[in-house]
C-alpha positions in Angstrom: 10.5 -14.0 -4.2 7.0 -13.4 -3.1 3.6 -13.4 -4.8 0.2 -12.2 -3.3 -3.1 -11.3 -5.2 -5.5 -9.3 -3.3 -9.0 -7.9 -3.6 -10.3 -4.7 -2.4 -13.7 -3.6 -2.3 -15.1 -0.7 -4.2 -14.3 1.9 -2.0 -11.3 0.8 -0.4 -8.6 3.3 0.1 -5.1 2.7 1.5 -3.1 5.4 3.6 0.1 6.0 2.1 2.8 4.0 3.6 6.0 3.3 2.1 6.7 0.1 0.4 8.8 -2.7 2.6 10.1 -4.3 -0.3 10.1 -3.6 -4.3 7.0 -4.3 -5.6 5.9 -5.2 -9.3 2.0 -4.7 -9.0 -0.6 -5.7 -12.0 -4.7 -4.7 -11.5 -5.8 -8.4 -12.8 -9.2 -6.9 -12.7 -11.0 -3.6 -12.2 -9.2 -0.4 -12.3 -7.4 0.6 -9.5 -5.6 4.5 -8.8 -2.4 5.2 -7.4 -0.8 7.7 -6.5 2.9 8.5 -4.6 3.7 11.2 -2.0 3.4 11.1 1.5 -0.6 12.5 1.5 -3.8 10.9 -0.1 -4.3 13.2 -3.0 -7.4 11.9 -5.4 -6.1 14.2 -7.8 -3.0 13.4 -8.2 -3.8 9.5 -8.5 -3.2 8.2 -11.9 -6.3 4.9 -13.0 -4.5 1.7 -13.6 -6.7 -1.1 -15.6 -6.8 -4.7 -16.1 -3.2 -5.1 -17.7 -1.7 -3.0 -16.4 1.5 -3.1 -14.6 4.3 -1.1 -12.4 6.7 -0.9 -9.7 6.9 0.0 -6.3 10.5 0.8 -4.9 11.2 -0.4 -1.8 11.1 3.2 1.1 8.8 4.7 -1.6 5.2 6.0 -0.3 2.0 5.2 -2.3 -1.8 5.3 -1.4 -4.3 3.0 -3.2 -7.9 3.6 -4.3 -10.1 1.1 -5.9 -12.9 4.4 -6.8 -15.2 2.7 -9.3 -15.6 -0.7 -8.1 -13.8 -3.9 -7.3 -10.4 -4.6 -8.2 -8.2 -7.5 -7.8 -4.1 -7.1 -7.8 -1.3 -9.1 -8.2 2.1 -8.4 -6.4 5.3 -10.2 -6.8 7.8 -8.8 -4.1 11.1 -10.0 -2.5 10.2 -9.8 0.6 
């Protein structure tokens, strides 16, 4: 098991990419917009605020956007 905290600066966008392992993500601070699929679609993102937790299955493509400000997340993965 691997636990990592990552800070994204305001405006950061992660391009769609498949998860390399099953992940459990928790927003520690800020609001992170997350979407799933092969292309970045602002309108299809879901805002996740402090305390929200979700899973990303291995091989599922996802993208991230720190639209409104800095975001801190914690990721737990098995690889």
